[in-house]
N, C-alpha and C positions, 0 to 999 in steps of 0.2 A: 615350709608345710605347704601340701596341696589344696588348692579351693577345693570346700565343698559348694557343690549344685545345691542352692536355696530353691527348695520349691513350695509352692503356695496350690491349695486345693480349695476350690470355693464353688458354692453352689446357689442355684436361683431357685425357680419353678421346677420340679425335679422329682423322681421318686427315691435320688440319692441311691439307688442299685449300682451307678457306674462309678460313683467316686469308692463305693464298698469295696469292690476289686481290688484297691489298692490292699487291702486287708486280704485278701484271698491269697497273695505271697507276701504277708507282713512277714515272714521269715529271711527272705531274698531282701526284702527293704531293711532288714534290721542288719543283715550282710555287707550291705551297702554303707553302713552306717559311716566310715571313714572316707566317703565318697558324696552325701547325698544327708540335708540335713531338711526335714520339713517344717517351716517357719510358721504358716500359717494353714490351719486346719480346723474349722470348727468341730468336726465329729470325734476329735481325737487328741485335741490341744488345749489345757488351761487356759493358758497364755500364748496370744498369737502377737506377731510384730507385723508393721505394716508396710511393711520394704523396705528397700528393694528386692526382688527376686530375680531369679535365674529364668524361672520357669512358672507359669501361674497355668494351672489346671480350673478350667471353669464348668461346671457340669449345669444343664440346665437352661432353661430360657427366659431370655431378659423380657418382661412382661410390665414393667411400669416403668414411667420415666426415672424412677429411681435406680431401679434396676442398671437401668441404660447409664444412667453416672456413673455409677459403681464400676462396671464394667470400663468402661473411658479412663477410670481412677488405674483399677489393675493392671489397664493396659500400657499407662505411664510410669508405672511402676516395675514393670516386668520386659526383661529382655526379650521373653516367646511368651507365645502363648496359644494354648492346646483346648481347642473347642474339643470336651470331652465327653460320648456319648450322642445318640442322635438331636437330644432337646437343643445342646449347643450347637451342632453343626449342621442339622437339616430342620431345624423348628419343631421335628418331632411331632407325637400327638397334640400337644397345644395349637401344633400350627395346622390341623387339620380344617376347624372351622375357620370361615372368613367372618367379617367384622358384622356384618347385617345378619347374619345367623347366630352369631355369638351374642347380638345385642335381644334379638330375638327370645332367645332360650334364658337369657338374664332376667329379662322383664317377665317371662313366665314361670322361673322359678323362684326368684325374689319380691316379684311384685313391678308394677309399671313406675313405681319413683324411684326404681334402684338407679342409683348413676354408677353405669360402668366403666372402672378403670383402664378397660384395656379393649381395643379392638384386634386389631392385627400380630401374629405370634410371629417374629424373625429370627432367624439364627443369628448368633453372634458377628457372624463376616457383614451382617448387612450395617451393623454399626462401629467395628473395629476391625482391622487389619487383623486376622488368625494367620500364624504361623505353622501349627497343623491343628487337623482335624482327625479323631480317633474316634471313629463310627460303629454303633453295635445299640441294642436295647435289652441290657444292658451291652457294655464295652467287654471284647474278652480278656483273661487273664492274661494269656499266652501275648495278643497284641501290646497291652500296657506295658507288661513287663519288657516286650522288645525296646518300646518305644522311652522309655524311663532308661534303662542300660546305653540306647542309643545317646541319648541326651547326655548322659553322663561322661561317655567317653568320649564324646563328639562327634560321631559319625554321622554322616548323612543320613536323615529319615527317607526311605524310598516307599512311597504309598503302593498299595496293589494296585494292578491295571487291569487284573483277568476276572473272571466271573467266578461264583461259586461253581457252575459246572466243571471247571476244571478240576476243582478241588474234589467234588464227588468222583471222577473217572479217576483219579490218583487213590481214591479211597476203597473203588471197586463197587460203588453204588449203582444200583440198577436204576435207570432214568425213570422218574415218578411220572412223566410225562407218556412213557411208552405204558405205562399202569394206568392211563386215565386219570390220573389227578393232578389237581393243582399245583404247582414251583415258579418261587419265581427267580431261582438260582441262575437261570439266562441273563438277567439283565441286574442284579446283584453283584455288587463289588466283593471279590474273595479275599478270606485272612481268617475267616471263623474255622477252617477245617472241615467244611460243610457240617457244622454239628448237628444240624437238624434232620435233613435229611439220611443222615449216617446212623440217626435213631428211629427210621421210618416217619418222620413228621417232615411236611413239604418248608422249604425258603419261603420266610417269609418277608426277605428281603429287609433286613434290618441292618444290614450295612451301607444301606444308600446304594443310589446307581452307579454302575460301571460304566466307565467313559465310551462313548461310542455305542451305546444300548438301544437296540432295537424296540420299543414299546408298543408300535403297533403291530409288530409280530405277535409279541408277548400278548398283548390285549385281545389278536384274535385268536392264538390258541387257548388263550386263558376261557373266553366266552363259549367256545366249544364245549368246555369240561364246567364250569360254574354259571356262566351266562355272561353277558356283559355288563350289566350293573354292578354284579358281585365283583368281577374282573377288574374293572374299575377303582371300586372300593378297596381292593387289595393292594393296588398298584400305587394309590395315593396313600398310603398309611405312611410309607418311605421312601418307595422309588419315583415316584410323582407328585411328592407335597406339595400341594398348591403354594406356601409360601416357601419353598427352599429355593437357595439362590441357584443363579445359572453359575456354571464353574467352568 
C-alpha cells in the first residue's frame, strides 16, 4: 500500500485566512484521500496527533517564547516545513512595528504598568529552517493546490522568479503606471495571476519582493504619484518589511 503523505496545519498569530484556503479546494483534497492524510489541524479535526509529519504548514507569526518553542518542536517532528502566508514567511503586518514603537503603543493603550511580552516579530526562518515559503495575504488557492500536489507526487517545487508585471502583460492588462496610478507589480513576486490589477486594483505587493528588484526606482516612481512618505509606507507592508529576513 502506498504511503499517504501526512500533513499537519498549525497557526500562530494570524487571521487564519491562509489556512482557510485549504477549504477553498476541499473537494480536491477529498479526491486526494488515498494519497493525503491531514493528521493535525485545530480548525477541522476533533482528534489531532503529535507527529511525525511529512509536511507541516505553519501560518502566522511567532510572537512569544512559547510560540518559538512550538515551531522548534514542529520542526523536529516534520520532514518538511512550509511557511504559509506572509505572516509566517515575511513577518507580515505584525512585523511592521519595531520594538520601541510597539512598547510605546502598548503603554498608551494598556497603561504604563503593562508588561509587553513581544518586542520584535520575525518570520519563521529567523528561528528554524523553512523548506518552502508560500507567500500571499492570503495565499492563493491555485498556488496552495500546486504546492500540495507537488508534495504528494514528489515533484520539485520551483518558486516563481518573475514579477507580477509579467502576468499583467499575459492577461492583457493596461499598465497602471501609464494611468498615473500606484502599483507594486514591478517589484512583487508573481504567482497570483495579477489578480488585483486584472480587476482594476493596484498590486499591493502581497507575494513579497521578487529577487533582484529595484526598490529605489519604484520608490521614486511611486513618489511622483502618491508622495514619498506614502510610497515608503506602501513598500514597507510586504516588499520592504523592516523585519523581513534577507534571502
